[in-house]
C-alpha positions in Angstrom: 168.0 17.1 18.8 165.9 17.4 22.0 168.1 20.4 23.0 167.1 22.2 19.8 163.5 21.5 20.4 163.7 22.8 24.0 165.5 26.0 22.8 162.8 26.4 20.1 160.0 26.0 22.6 161.6 28.6 24.9 161.9 31.0 22.0 158.3 30.3 21.0 157.1 30.8 24.6 158.9 34.1 24.7 157.3 35.2 21.4 153.8 34.3 22.8 154.5 36.3 25.9 155.5 39.3 23.8 152.3 38.8 21.7 150.1 38.7 24.8 151.6 41.8 26.2 151.3 43.7 22.9 147.7 42.5 22.2 145.8 42.2 25.5 142.5 40.3 25.5 139.5 42.7 25.1 137.3 43.0 28.0 134.3 40.8 27.5 130.9 42.6 27.8 127.4 42.2 26.4 128.2 44.6 23.6 131.3 42.9 22.4 129.8 40.7 19.6 127.3 43.4 18.3 130.2 45.9 18.0 132.4 43.3 16.4 129.7 42.6 13.8 129.1 46.3 13.2 132.8 46.7 12.4 132.7 43.7 10.1 129.6 44.9 8.3 131.1 48.4 7.9 134.2 47.0 6.2 132.1 44.6 4.0 129.9 47.5 2.9 132.9 49.6 2.0 134.2 46.8 -0.3 130.8 46.2 -1.8 130.2 49.9 -2.4 133.5 50.2 -4.3 132.6 47.1 -6.4 129.0 48.5 -6.9 130.4 51.9 -8.0 132.8 50.2 -10.5 130.0 48.2 -11.9 127.8 51.2 -12.3 130.6 53.1 -14.1 131.1 50.1 -16.5 127.4 49.9 -17.3 127.1 53.6 -17.9 130.2 53.5 -20.2 128.8 50.5 -22.1 125.4 52.3 -22.6 127.1 55.4 -23.8 129.2 53.5 -26.3 126.2 51.6 -27.6 124.2 54.8 -28.0 127.1 56.4 -29.9 127.3 53.3 -32.2 123.6 53.6 -32.9 123.7 57.4 -33.6 126.9 57.7 -35.6 125.7 56.0 -38.8 122.8 58.5 -39.1 125.4 61.4 -39.3 127.5 59.8 -42.0 127.1 61.1 -45.5 125.4 59.1 -48.2 128.5 59.1 -50.4 130.1 56.5 -48.2 127.1 54.2 -48.6 128.6 52.3 -51.6 130.8 49.2 -51.5 134.6 49.2 -51.9 134.2 48.0 -55.5 131.9 51.0 -56.3 134.5 53.4 -54.9 137.3 51.8 -56.9 135.2 51.9 -60.1 134.4 55.5 -59.6 138.0 56.4 -59.1 139.0 54.5 -62.2 136.3 56.2 -64.2 137.6 59.7 -63.2 141.2 58.6 -64.1 140.0 57.5 -67.5 138.2 60.7 -68.1 141.4 62.7 -67.3 143.5 60.4 -69.6 141.0 61.0 -72.4 141.0 64.7 -71.9 144.8 64.7 -72.0 145.2 66.2 -68.5 147.1 63.3 -67.1 
């Protein structure tokens, strides 16, 4: 078992060596942290601006739908203002009139 651990450690050491050669340490300077935070803030602002834009679109769509729901009833005709029972009674009355006239 210890042979497998030694082999695994050798492979892991080789992997770390490849990683260090592919990603060298950045040179430390006095501007390192301020530049790092500028990059972090820039990415954070991109994400927040996308979310903010999506929220603004949703709010605008909701307001438009609410406005349409408030305006549409004013454009509907008064003939639709009765209940369902009134509409059925009016239809039955016209059928009875046709029956009595002999047209049906």
